[in-house]
N, C-alpha and C positions, 0 to 999 in steps of 0.2 A: 114245597109249599102246599101242593095239593094234598099230600099225605098228612100234613098238620091240620089243614082245614077239614079234612074228612074224618079225622079222629084216629088215623092209623098210627101217627107219630105224635109225641108230645113235645119233643125238642126240635129246635130250628137253628140252623147255622148255615149262612150263605155269604159268599163274597160276590160283590157286584160293582159295576162302575156307575157313577152318577156325574152329570155335568154341573160344574159350579157356575157362578154368575159371570165368570170371565170366559165361559165357553170351553174350559179345560175339563178333561175327565179325571176324576179321582177315584181311588179304590175305597170301598166301604165294606165293613163287616157287620152283619146283623146276627146277633145270637139271642136266643130266648127260649122260654118254656111256656106251654099252655097249661093253665089251671082250669080244669073242666068244671062247669057249673052253669048257672043261669044268671047272667050270660057267661060264656067262656071268656077268660081273661088271658091275654098274651102279655107276659112280662119279659122284657129283654132290653138290650142296649144296641145302639148303632155307633160304630167307631168309624170316623172319617180319617183314613190314613194320610190324606192330603194335608191335614192340619194336626198331625199326631204330635203329642208332647215329646220333648227331647230327653225326658228322664224315664228310666225303666221303673215300673212300680214295685216289682219284687225285690230288686237289689238296691234301688236308690242311686244307681249309676246313670251316666249318660247312655242313651240307647243307639241303635244302629243308624237312625236318621241323623243324629248329631255327628256320628262318625263319618257318614258319607259327606255331610256338609263340610266338616273339617278337612277331609281329604281334598275336596274341591278347592278350599281356601289355601291349603298347603301347595297344591299344584300352581295356583295363581301367583303365590309368593316366590316360587322358584327355589324353595329350600329343599335340601335333601333330608331324608328321614328314614328310619327303620320302623316298620310295623311289626309288632309282636302279637300273634294270635294264640291264645291259650285255651285249651279245652279240658274239661274234667272227664277223666276216663270212667266209664261204667257208672255214670251218674244215675241211670235208671235203677241200679241196685240200691242206691240210697233211698230213692222214692219208694221202691218196693218194700224195703226193710222198715222205714220209719214213717212213710206217708208223704203226700205231696206238700202239705204245709210245712213239715220239717225240712223237706228239700228246698223250699223257698228260703228258709232261714239259712241253710247251708250256702246258697247262692249269695245271700246278703253278706254273710261272714267272709266268704271268699273275696267278694268285692272289697270289703274293708281291709283285708290283709293285703290285697294288691295295692290299694291306695296308700297304705302305710309303707310298703316297700318302695314303690315308685315315687311317692312324694309329689313334689310340685313339678317334676320333670315332664309329666304328661297327664292328660285326662285318662281315666279308665272307663271303658265302654262295656256295657253288657250287650253282647251280640245275640244271635239266635241260639236257642237251646242253652246248653251249659258252656258257652264260649264267652271269652272276655278278650278285649283288645286294648292296646295302648300304642301310641305313635310318638317316638322319640326323635327329636331333631338334632342334627349335628353331633351324632355319636358314632363311634367306630363299632364295627361288627363284633369285635372282641369284647367290648363292654356289654353287649347283649347276652353273650354267653355267661359272663359273670353275674349279670342281673338275673338271668333265668335260674341259675343255681341257687341264688338266694330265695327266689320265689318258690322253687321246689322244696327247700328246707322249711319255709314258713307254712306251706300248704300241708306238709307232712306232720308238723308238730304243733301248730298254733291256730288251728281252726276249731273253735269250741261252740257248740250249740246246746243250750239247756244243760250246761256243765258237763256235756259229753264231748270228749275229743274225737273229732272225725278226721282220720288220716285221709287227706285228699290227694289222689294220684292224678297227675296232669301230663299233658303233652303240649308241644308248642311248635309253631312254625314262624319263621321270620322272613321279611321281604324288604329289600332295599327300594325306596321310592326315589327315583332319579330319572330324568329324561321324560319320555313320553309315556303317560299312563292316565287312566281315569279311575274313578272311585269303584266302578264295578269290576274292572280288571284287577284292581288291588284286592277286592273281596275274594274273587275266585282264586287268585294266585295264593293268597294267604291260606285259604281252605285247603288247597292242594298240599302246601307245605305242612300244615297241621296233620293231614291224613298220613303223609309220609312219616312224620314223627311218631304217630300213634301206632301204625301198623308195621313199620319197617325198622324203626330206631328205638323201640322200647321206651318211648316218652322223652328221649333226649331231644334237645333243640335241633330242628332241621332248618338250615338256611339253604335256599335254593342254589345248589351247585357251589363250587369253590370260586369260580370266576364270577363273582356276584353281579358285578355291574353289567357285563355283556349278556349273561344268560337271562338276567331279570329283564333287561331291556327287550331282548328277543321275545321272552315270554309275554310281557305286557303288549308288545306289538302284535304277537300272534293272537292274543285274546281280543284285541281291538279289531283285527281283521276278521276273526271268527264272528264277532258280533255284527260287523258290517255285512258279512255274507248272509247271516240269518235275517237281518232287516231287509235285505234286497232279495227277498223271496228265495232264500237258501242258495243263492248263486255260488257256484263252485263246489257245492256238495253233490255227491252222486253215490249210488249203491253199486257194490260188486257182490258176486255170489260165488261161494265155494261149494262144490258138490259134496253131499253125504252119500257114501256108498255102502251097500249091504256087505256084511262080512262073508256070507255064504256064497253068493253069486257075483259079488262085486258089481252090482247093478245100482243105478241111480235110485235113491229113495227120497232125496230131498236136497236142500241147500241152506247154507247159513248166509243171511244178508249181512254185509259188512260195510260200514260207512267209510267213505273216502272223501278227501277235500283237496282241491287245487285252488291256490290263491294267486291273484295277480301279483301281489307283493312278495310272496314267499315261495311260489311255485308249488310243486307237489309236496305236501307235508305228510310225513309218516303217521299212521294212526296211533302208534305208540306214544307220539309226542302230543297230539292235539286232543285225543279222546279223554285221557285222564284229566286234562284241564277242563274240558266241557262237563264231565261227570260231576265236578264239584261246583258247577255254576247253575244258578236257578233257571237260566234260559234253556238248560238241557231238556226240560220237560217238553217245551214246544218243539224242539228239534226231534225229540224222541217220537212225538206224534207224527212229525213229517216222515221220519224213518219208517214207522209202521205203515203209514198210508202209501208211501212210495213203493216199498218192497211188496206190499200186497197187490197193488195195481200192476207192477211189472211182472210178478210171478203168477198172476191169475191164469195166464195161458198154459202154464205147466200143469196147474191143477186141473184144468179142463181136459188136457191130453192124458194126464196120469192121475186118476182120482185119489191115489194113495200118496201123492207127492206132499212132503212136509216142508214148510218154510220156517226156518229157525231165525228168531230175531232177539238180539240182546236187550235186556231190560236192566237199567241201573237204579241205584238207590234213589236218585233224584226224581225218577219217574214213579217208582212204586210207592214212595212216601207222599206223593202229591195228592191233595184232597180230591182233585178232579181226574185222577188216573182211571178209575173204574168207568166213569161216564165217557171219557175220551176213547177208551178201548171199545166200548159198545157202539159209540157213534161212528168210529172208523170202520168197524166190521159192517155196520149197516150201510155206510156210504160206499164202500168198495164192493160189497157183496161177497167178500172172501169167506169161505167156509171155516168156522172156528176149529173144526176137527183137523184141518190141514195146517194149523198154526201152532208152533211150539215156541214158548218164550224162555229164553236162557237167562237165568238170574246170574248177574255178574258178581264178582267178588265184593263190590261196594255194598251189595245188599246185606252183608253181614252186620251193618250198622243198625238194622231194624231189630226191634224186639221180636223174639221168636213167635210170640202169640200173634203179633200184628202180621208178620210174614206168613204164618200159616193161614190167617184169615184171608189175606190177599190171594194166596195160592188156591184156597178153596173157592173163592169167588171166580177166579179165572177158569178153574176146572169146571165150575158150574156152567160156564158159557160153552164148554167143550174144548177149551184150549189146553194143550199139553204143556208140561213144565219140565225144564231141564236145569241141572246145576252145572254151570260152566266152570272150567278150571278146577275141577275136583282134585284135591290134594294140596291146595294152597291154603292160606289162612282162613278162608271162608268156610272150608269144609272140615267136617269131623264125622266119625262113624255114626254118631247119634242122629245125623241128618237123615239117615236112611229110615229111622223109626219115627222121627219127629215131623218130617215134612213129606207130604204125599206128592212125589215126583215120578215122572216116567223114565227119565234119562239122567245118567251121570256122564259128563264129558271130562275125561282125564286130562289134566294139565300137560302141556308139552314137556315140562320138566321131567315127567315120568317116562315119556315115550322116546325122547331123543336118544337115550342110551339103553333102550329096552333090551338089546341083545347082549350087553356086557355088564350091566349093573344088577347084581344079584339081589340087592336089597329092594330095588324098585320092582324086580320080577316077583318077589315074594309078596309085596304089597298089592300089586295088580292081581296076582292070583287069588289072594284072600278076598279082596273087595269084589272082584268080578264073581267069585263063587257066592258071596253073600248077596250081591245084587240079583243073581239068578234066582236064589231062594225067595227073594222078595218081589220077583217079577219086575225088576227095574233094568232097563236097557243100559248098556255101557258103550260109549263111543270113545275111540282112541283118536286124539288129535295129533297132528305133527307127523303123520306117516309119509315118509319121503322116499323110501326105496322098496323094491320088491322083497328084499331080504327081511326088512322090518315086518312087512305084512305076513310073510310066510312064518316068521317066528311067532307072531302074535296069535296065530291060529290055535295055539294050545290053550288059550284062555277063552272064557265065555264072553266073547265080544259080539255086539250086535251090529255096529257100524264103524266105518273108518272115515277120516277126513285128513287131507294133507296134500302136499305138492306132488306126490306120486301120481295122483289122479288129476289134479288141476290146481293152479293158483287161483285166487279170487279174480273173477273177470266180470266185465260189465254185462248187462242183461242180453244185449244183441249177440255177443260172443257165446254166452251160455246157451241161448236158444238155438243158435246155429249148431252147437256141438251136441246138444241133447234132445232137441226137438226134431 
């Protein structure tokens, strides 16, 4: 606001909370532009999300607020249902090719096609971005597979905008609503299923596990317990640290901070189960801020003792895409006093959802603060060789899939040799994860490796054990 008033900026966009007449807080968005003159004129709009309309303006469909209310009503009625969440693949390419107004027309036509296919069996909702949902009661899972095949066909051949046929490629996730759930758990679970469809099943319908009822009930129960922990000052969450060792002297050069969770209801839950759930949930942004703050505070003593010690923290799509991410990073650095040069942010695989230009802009901002950047799980879907030229990063961390059989898999050996040689020419460090034996480390010495991480040196441990071992 100061930048707008002083003339540095002409555009204004801010989210804030305001108290209504009932003493409740509602979220508002103010957007506008200054027309300079005598006097300056501010033209804009204020949207009160607390009284948001139930219809999406671009598509003419019901919006996410209507969806959430209907899920609440469905729960109260005791009916079983299957939610189908559909996402348009590579929708940004349509916007880039034809423009945003054309993209809005595509969304409207996709909504109309969905309404025609689904008919009166369910409302069709426009969710965030290029996602659509429907919720069908009293149907079998097999019916959802047949329905999705019809939707795929219609999207491929019958979406027309301005007399141009637009082949729309989609992915979809399905979720059984039965037993204990709430509308927010349903949202995050459906997003998780959609991501699995998009990135692991080539757009085919993904229904969470084969034992639908039991696994979905556990998943929704886990999500509710996770939310309860976050509301209760992150009770049950704690950080563990796994050392990063130099390849030449095998000395400590840093540590990766890893989130762990212990629940009263579920006991110790493996990170591979609860972290993918959280990364697709909007609440992960606040948890990500807690992770940053907690790990910086706990590892500050290592930085004071070893000035070159580097703390690696994973950053997910939900954080990097959040409008308050930049400000939160700066605020946490100031609050903790942690030196930015000792912080390395590892971009997780989920960050591939971001536009390349947006991702590069965020990386440049972080590097401008002095923070280092690493690409985590290099060799999976997120990574390709052009990342080395497109993104300005300091470190590549090879996925465990490449290192677990490093001594016997000749194809992986050739890939590691080629990429480590290329990385050396570009002055990019390479870290091998999953190093579990002395033999693996001795074998890897033939490559241009900067650091190792794995069980051979240490499993992830809580900060007290880490300090006792290395301080």
